[in-house]
N, C-alpha and C positions, 0 to 999 in steps of 0.2 A: 238824594230823594228818590224814592220809589213807589211802586203801586202795591197796596197790600189788599187782597181780597177778603172781604168779610161776608157773612150771611146777610141775607135781607132783614131779617128780624134784628140783628144787631146795628145794621145801618139805620133802620127806623128808630132804635133806641137812641143812637147818636144824634140823629136829627131832632128828636123831641128835646134831648138834654141840651143840645147846642142852642136851640131856640130859647128854652127856659133861662139858660145862663149866659145868654148874649155873646156865644162864642160861635166860630165857624164849625162846620162838622169836623173838619180836619183838626182844628185847635182842641175840640172836645176829645176826639180820638186820641191825640198826643197826651192831653191831661190824664185820661184814663190808663194810657200805657205807662206813663211815668209813675202813677199811683201803685199801679199793679207790680212794675218792675220793683220799685222800692219796697213794697210789701213782701215780695218774694225773697229780695236780698236780706231784709231785716224784718223777720217775722215778729219780733220782740216790739217793734214800734207800733203805737197806734195811729189811726189815720190823722189825728191832730197832729202827731209828731212828725209823721211824713210831710204833711203841709208845711209845718214850720222849717223842715229842711229845704223844701222847695222854694219858700219865700227867701231863706237866707241865701239860698244858691243864685237866686235872681239878684239879689242885692250885692253879691260877689262876682258877677259876670256870667251867670247861667249855669246850667246843669252840667256838672262834671262828675262822672260816677266815681272816680278814684277819690275826689275830695268829699263827697257826700258819704262814701264808705267810711271814711275817717271820722266825719262829723258824727255818724250814727253811733260810732263806739265811743265817742267823747263823753256823753252823759254817764255812762257806767263807770268810766275811769275816774271821773271827778268824785264819785260817791264811794269808790273803793277804798278799803284800807289796805296800807302796806304791811 
């Protein structure tokens, strides 16, 4: 665990979003970081697909980037023809 310094405007955005979504400020920041990280790793996925990956990860023991990387590729493989 560590300290991440962010701008005052971003902190205010986190505060507002965390209150609106009934999360702590830290939980909201971590949520945004997960979404952003996965969006950068898998730009082909929609926000909805990223959220589905996070839900699946939670059901299977939590966020594991190596496992999620494989899941994100799985839908393409299913639809691909040999």
